[in-house]
C-alpha positions as CSV (number, residue, x, y, z in Angstrom):
1,M,-6.1,-13.7,-8.6
2,I,-4.7,-10.1,-7.4
3,T,-2.4,-8.0,-9.1
4,T,-0.4,-5.5,-6.9
5,V,0.6,-2.4,-9.2
6,T,4.5,-0.5,-8.1
7,L,5.2,1.8,-10.7
8,N,7.8,3.6,-8.6
9,A,9.7,-0.1,-7.4
10,S,12.8,-0.4,-4.8
11,I,15.1,-2.2,-2.9
12,D,14.0,-1.6,0.2
13,K,16.8,-1.4,3.0
14,A,15.9,-1.9,7.0
15,Y,18.8,-1.2,9.3
16,H,18.5,-1.8,12.7
17,M,20.6,-0.7,15.4
18,T,21.5,-1.1,18.9
19,Q,21.9,2.2,19.8
20,K,21.1,5.4,19.1
21,I,21.8,7.7,16.2
22,E,24.3,9.9,16.8
23,N,24.7,12.6,14.5
24,G,28.2,13.1,12.5
25,T,29.7,10.0,14.1
26,V,30.1,6.7,12.0
27,M,27.2,4.3,13.4
28,R,27.5,0.2,13.1
29,V,24.3,-1.5,11.7
30,A,23.3,-4.7,14.0
31,E,21.5,-6.4,11.1
32,T,20.4,-5.6,7.8
33,H,17.0,-6.6,5.9
34,N,16.7,-6.4,2.2
35,S,13.3,-6.9,0.4
36,A,11.6,-6.3,-3.1
37,G,9.7,-2.8,-1.9
38,G,7.8,-0.1,-3.1
39,K,4.1,0.0,-1.4
40,G,2.5,-2.7,-3.8
41,L,5.4,-4.9,-3.0
42,N,4.5,-5.3,0.5
43,V,0.7,-5.6,-0.4
44,A,2.1,-8.4,-2.6
45,R,3.3,-10.2,0.6
46,V,0.6,-9.7,2.9
47,V,-1.8,-11.0,0.0
48,K,0.1,-14.2,-0.6
49,L,0.4,-14.4,3.7
50,C,-3.7,-14.0,3.6
51,G,-3.3,-17.0,1.2
52,S,-4.8,-15.8,-2.2
53,D,-2.9,-15.8,-5.6
54,T,-0.8,-12.8,-6.2
55,K,1.1,-10.9,-9.3
56,A,3.6,-8.0,-8.7
57,A,3.5,-5.2,-12.0
58,G,5.1,-2.2,-12.7
59,F,8.4,-0.8,-13.7
60,V,12.0,-2.1,-12.8
61,G,15.4,-1.1,-14.6
62,G,19.4,-1.7,-14.3
63,Y,21.1,-4.0,-11.4
64,N,18.8,-3.5,-8.6
65,G,15.7,-4.2,-10.9
66,Q,17.2,-7.8,-11.5
67,Y,18.0,-7.9,-7.7
68,L,14.4,-6.8,-6.7
69,E,13.2,-10.0,-9.3
70,S,15.5,-12.6,-7.6
71,L,14.1,-11.2,-4.1
72,L,10.8,-11.7,-5.2
73,D,11.4,-15.0,-6.9
74,A,13.0,-15.9,-2.7
75,D,9.5,-14.6,-1.5
76,G,7.7,-16.8,-4.1
77,I,5.9,-14.1,-6.0
78,S,5.1,-13.7,-9.7
79,Y,6.1,-10.7,-11.2
80,E,5.4,-9.2,-14.8
81,F,7.5,-5.7,-14.9
82,E,8.1,-3.6,-17.8
83,H,11.9,-3.6,-18.0
84,I,13.4,0.1,-18.5
85,N,16.7,2.0,-19.1
86,G,17.0,3.6,-15.5
87,E,18.1,2.0,-12.3
88,T,15.2,1.0,-9.5
89,R,15.5,3.2,-6.9
90,S,16.9,2.1,-3.3
91,C,15.1,3.0,0.0
92,I,16.3,3.1,3.4
93,N,14.6,2.6,6.9
94,I,17.0,3.2,9.9
95,L,15.3,1.8,13.0
96,D,16.5,2.5,16.3
97,P,16.0,2.8,20.2
98,G,16.2,6.3,20.6
99,Y,14.2,7.6,17.4
100,G,11.4,4.4,16.2
101,S,11.7,4.5,12.5
102,T,13.4,7.2,9.8
103,E,13.2,6.5,6.3
104,Y,15.0,7.7,3.6
105,L,13.3,7.7,0.5
106,E,14.7,8.4,-3.3
107,G,13.0,9.5,-5.8
108,G,13.5,6.9,-8.0
109,C,14.6,7.1,-11.7
110,E,12.7,8.7,-15.0
111,V,10.4,6.7,-17.1
112,T,10.3,8.1,-20.7
113,A,7.2,8.1,-22.8
114,E,7.8,5.4,-25.0
115,E,8.3,2.9,-21.8
116,E,5.0,4.4,-20.1
117,T,2.7,3.9,-23.5
118,S,4.6,0.4,-23.9
119,F,3.2,-0.7,-19.9
120,L,-0.2,0.8,-20.6
121,E,-1.0,-1.3,-23.9
122,R,0.6,-4.5,-22.0
123,F,-1.5,-3.6,-19.0
124,P,-4.8,-5.0,-20.2
125,G,-3.0,-8.7,-20.6
126,I,-1.2,-8.5,-17.0
127,I,-4.4,-8.1,-15.2
128,R,-6.4,-10.0,-17.5
129,N,-6.7,-13.2,-15.0
130,S,-7.5,-10.7,-12.2
131,D,-10.3,-10.1,-9.8
132,V,-9.0,-7.3,-7.9
133,V,-5.9,-5.0,-8.9
134,T,-4.2,-2.6,-6.6
135,I,-2.9,1.0,-7.4
136,S,-0.6,1.5,-4.8
137,G,2.5,4.5,-4.4
138,S,3.6,7.2,-6.3
139,A,4.8,6.8,-9.9
140,P,8.7,7.8,-11.2
141,R,9.4,11.0,-12.9
142,G,8.9,11.2,-16.4
143,M,4.9,10.0,-16.1
144,G,1.5,11.9,-16.2
145,R,-0.5,12.9,-13.4
146,D,-2.9,11.1,-14.6
147,I,-1.1,7.8,-14.9
148,Y,-3.4,6.0,-12.2
149,Q,-6.6,7.8,-13.9
150,K,-5.9,6.2,-17.2
151,M,-5.2,2.3,-15.2
152,I,-8.4,2.3,-13.3
153,R,-10.4,3.1,-16.9
154,I,-8.3,-0.5,-17.9
155,V,-9.5,-2.2,-15.3
156,K,-12.8,-1.3,-15.2
157,K,-13.3,-1.6,-18.8
158,L,-12.3,-5.6,-17.9
159,G,-14.7,-5.4,-15.6
160,R,-12.8,-6.2,-12.4
161,K,-12.7,-4.5,-8.9
162,V,-9.7,-1.7,-8.2
163,I,-8.1,-0.3,-5.1
164,L,-6.0,3.0,-5.4
165,D,-3.8,3.9,-2.6
166,T,-1.9,7.0,-3.6
167,S,-1.6,11.1,-2.8
168,G,-1.9,14.3,-4.1
169,E,-2.5,15.1,-7.5
170,Y,-2.4,10.9,-8.2
171,L,-5.3,10.4,-6.0
172,K,-7.5,13.3,-6.9
173,R,-7.0,12.0,-10.9
174,G,-7.9,8.9,-10.3
175,L,-11.1,9.3,-8.1
176,E,-12.3,11.2,-11.4
177,S,-12.2,7.3,-12.8
178,L,-14.0,6.1,-9.7
179,P,-12.0,3.1,-8.3
180,T,-13.5,0.6,-6.0
181,M,-11.8,1.2,-2.9
182,V,-9.5,4.1,-1.5
183,K,-7.7,4.4,1.0
184,P,-6.3,8.2,2.1
185,N,-5.1,8.9,5.2
186,K,-5.6,12.3,7.5
187,D,-3.0,13.8,5.3
188,E,-3.6,12.9,2.3
189,I,-7.3,14.0,2.9
190,E,-6.0,17.3,4.0
191,M,-3.6,17.1,0.9
192,L,-6.8,16.5,-1.2
193,F,-9.7,19.0,0.1
194,D,-6.7,21.3,0.9
195,I,-8.1,22.0,4.6
196,K,-7.2,20.9,8.0
197,V,-9.0,18.0,9.8
198,R,-9.2,19.0,13.6
199,S,-11.6,16.0,14.6
200,Q,-13.2,12.6,13.6
201,E,-15.7,14.5,12.9
202,D,-14.0,16.1,10.0
203,V,-12.7,12.6,9.1
204,I,-16.4,11.3,8.4
205,G,-17.9,14.3,7.0
206,Y,-14.5,13.5,3.9
207,A,-14.6,10.5,3.4
208,Q,-18.5,11.0,3.1
209,K,-17.7,13.4,0.6
210,I,-15.2,10.9,-1.5
211,Y,-17.6,8.2,-1.1
212,E,-20.5,10.6,-2.6
213,K,-18.4,10.8,-5.6
214,G,-19.2,7.1,-6.2
215,I,-16.7,5.3,-4.7
216,P,-18.3,2.1,-3.2
217,Y,-15.8,1.9,-0.4
218,V,-13.2,4.8,1.1
219,V,-11.1,3.8,3.7
220,I,-9.3,6.2,6.0
221,S,-6.8,4.9,8.0
222,L,-6.2,6.5,11.5
223,G,-3.1,5.0,12.7
224,G,-3.2,3.6,16.0
225,E,-7.5,3.9,16.2
226,G,-7.6,1.5,13.5
227,A,-9.2,2.7,10.2
228,L,-13.0,4.0,9.1
229,L,-15.2,2.7,6.6
230,V,-18.2,4.3,4.7
231,C,-19.5,2.4,2.2
232,K,-23.5,1.7,1.3
233,K,-23.7,-0.3,5.2
234,G,-22.8,2.5,6.7
235,I,-20.1,4.0,8.6
236,Y,-17.8,2.0,10.7
237,Q,-14.9,2.4,13.0
238,G,-12.4,-1.0,13.3
239,K,-10.5,-0.3,16.6
240,P,-7.4,-2.6,17.5
241,P,-6.2,-3.6,20.6
242,R,-3.4,-1.5,22.3
243,I,0.1,-3.3,21.3
244,E,3.9,-3.0,21.7
245,V,4.1,-0.9,17.9
246,V,7.5,-2.5,16.4
247,N,7.2,-0.5,13.3
248,T,4.8,1.3,11.5
249,V,5.5,1.3,8.1
250,G,3.8,-1.0,6.0
251,C,0.9,-0.8,8.1
252,G,-1.0,1.2,5.4
253,D,0.0,-1.7,2.9
254,S,-1.1,-4.3,4.6
255,M,-4.6,-3.0,5.2
256,V,-4.9,-2.5,1.6
257,G,-3.6,-6.2,0.7
258,A,-6.1,-7.6,3.8
259,F,-8.9,-5.4,1.9
260,A,-8.0,-6.8,-1.4
261,V,-8.1,-10.1,-0.5
262,A,-11.8,-9.3,1.2
263,L,-13.1,-8.1,-2.2
264,E,-11.9,-10.9,-3.8
265,R,-13.7,-13.3,-1.5
266,N,-16.8,-11.0,-1.3
267,I,-16.7,-10.5,2.3
268,E,-19.2,-8.1,4.3
269,P,-17.3,-4.9,5.3
270,E,-17.8,-5.1,8.7
271,D,-16.0,-8.4,8.6
272,A,-13.4,-7.2,6.1
273,L,-12.9,-4.1,8.2
274,K,-11.6,-5.9,10.9
275,F,-9.4,-8.4,8.9
276,A,-7.8,-5.4,7.4
277,V,-7.4,-3.5,10.5
278,A,-6.4,-6.8,12.5
279,G,-3.5,-7.7,9.3
280,A,-1.9,-3.9,9.9
281,S,-1.7,-4.1,13.3
282,A,0.4,-7.4,13.2
283,N,2.3,-5.8,11.0
284,A,3.4,-3.3,13.3
285,L,4.6,-5.5,15.6
286,S,6.6,-7.2,12.8
287,S,10.5,-5.6,12.3
288,N,10.5,-6.2,8.1
289,T,8.4,-4.7,6.3
290,G,4.7,-5.9,4.6
291,T,5.1,-8.7,6.7
292,F,3.5,-10.0,9.7
293,D,2.8,-13.6,11.5
294,P,-0.4,-14.7,10.7
295,A,-1.3,-15.9,14.2
296,K,-0.5,-12.5,15.6
297,R,-2.9,-11.1,13.4
298,D,-5.9,-13.8,14.3
299,E,-5.6,-13.5,18.0
300,I,-5.6,-9.2,17.4
301,S,-8.8,-9.9,15.0
302,Q,-10.3,-11.6,17.9
303,N,-10.1,-8.2,19.9
304,V,-10.7,-5.7,17.2
305,K,-14.1,-3.6,17.9
306,I,-16.4,-3.0,15.1
307,I,-18.2,0.3,16.1
308,K,-21.3,1.5,13.8
309,L,-20.9,5.3,13.9
């Protein structure tokens, strides 16, 4: 069982356009796709696609929260949310032929100290049957910057594996609790160390610095160049074949979901990297977020190169 945590969940609305956006005019949407959104819920869909049991957790509230749960019901994903007084946010991704993908992300409602405390008290019970827990994305307003640090400690106290995928102060604080795996990208590395990454050697060097803190698996997503993995066995790059990209939103979440499945199944690091890079690439072929055709993933996997650096 893999539990995915999304503290700042959303209704994700994908607007598919057939014409290039023109500012200051009325534009007609050709097709709309609504999904239960937030990084952790994208992870949950990928975990299910990979054939593992999954459960979603976090905060939901209001009519949007009810709608989000109904979307998860339709996806066949179980959940155990903390219900709050605020309204779950909405996020919009506009896909048009001119600009590709443009996202508009609401900040989300405020979570009270009482609601945060209630969730943390319930959290050990929520993850009791889990082998792996993933913690993804931002936290709502009102929550402490150490929320992920606290959650990682709870997961580790129960002897479970935990993946952290966040940024900024949440990542910095979370690293102090030594999660099993982290997955920053280049921009998040720059923010964490307050530096400018200028080469792959820089990426490798800062990934090693994170590994040396005591993080067993450090994965750096590299966009079209795949991902870098630093672990006990060494440093590897998983490089995907060239593909015709449709939508990059959710590719990182697909990578996290695949790595969570690999950790659950105790797959060797090199094979886990190939599996995860193939999943992320397959996601880029889909217009929907956090989903892919497993047959396409398997086809891509055969052409992912694993390079020991």
